[in-house]
N, C-alpha and C positions, 0 to 999 in steps of 0.2 A: 492484596486480594484475600490471602489466607487470613490475615489478622482481622479484616472486616467480617469475614464469614464466622470466625471464631467468636468475635465480639457479639455478633447477632445471635448465635446459638447460645452463648453463655447468658445473654440478656433474656432470651426466652426461658431458659432454665431458671433464671432468677425470678422472673415474673410468675412462672408456674409453680415455683417452689418444689420442684421434683428433680431428681437426678436420673430418672429412668432413661431419658434420651441421651445422656452423656456417653455411655459405652458405645452406642450405635454411631454417634457422631465421631467419637475418638477412633473407632475402627475404620470408618470411612476416610477420615483424615490421614491416617497412617498407612492404610492399605491401598487407597485409590488416589487421593488428591496429591499428597506429597511426592509419591513416586512419579506421577505424571508431570508435575511441575519440575521435578529434578531432571527428568528426561528432556523436557522442553528447554530448560536452562542449559543443559550440557550440549544440546544440539542446536543452539541458537545460531542462525546464519551470520550474525555479527561477530561471533566468536572465531578468532583466527587461530590462536595457539593455546591459550589458557583463559580461564574465567574464574571469578570468585564465587564460591558457593558457601552456603551456611550449613555447618554440621550441627544439627539440632540436638544431638545427644551430648555434645561437648560445649555447645553454645559458642562456637568459634567460626570465624570466616576463614575458609581455606582456599588457596589458589590451586586449582587442579587443571590438568590438561583437558582440552575439549575432546569429546568423543567424535568419531567419524560419523558421517550421515548414515553409513551402512550399519553401524551399531544401533542407531536409533530406529531406522526404517530399513530392515533387511530385505524387504521385497522390492524396493525401488532401486533403479540403476543410478549410480553416481555419474559425474560428468565424463570421466575416463571410460567407463563401460559403455556409455551412450556413444561416444566417439568411435570406440572399437566396433560396435554394432553397425553404425552407419558406414564406416570404412569397409567392413567386411561385406555388407550387402552391396555396396557400390562396386567393389572388386568382383564379387560374384556375378553381378549383372553385366559388367564389362566382359568377363570371361564367357558367359553364356552368349552374349552378343557376338563375340569374335568367333566362337564355335559355330554359331548359326550362319555368320557371314561366310565362313569357309565352306560349309556344306551347301549353302545356296549358290555360291560361286561355282562350285564343282558341278552342281546340278545344271546351272545355266550353261556352263561350258560344254557339258555332255549333250545338252539339247541343241546347242549351236553346231557341234560336231556332227550330230545326226542329220541336221538340215543340210549341211554342206555335202555330206556323202550322198 
């Protein structure tokens, strides 16, 4: 994808015979597109333990550990956190239900005792 975009931009520069757009494209490539693609590659769902990435400054392929999903998307809950939230909410609702049951049974028992007297 990057090589196709670079090829098209360089072809337009060659046709126009001007280098005025090259710095703008270069800045976009290094400041926006490459960091985004690197983040997507490092956070790929298929990645289990490590993945191969290209170090463009040294022109080498490097095997690196995958980032956690939390590193790439800090505002999202991962699977363990989601499970903890669900278990916590379930336990809380059971606790509230038991407390309500105790109070309602005492209230019902007091009403029955008043009727008997």
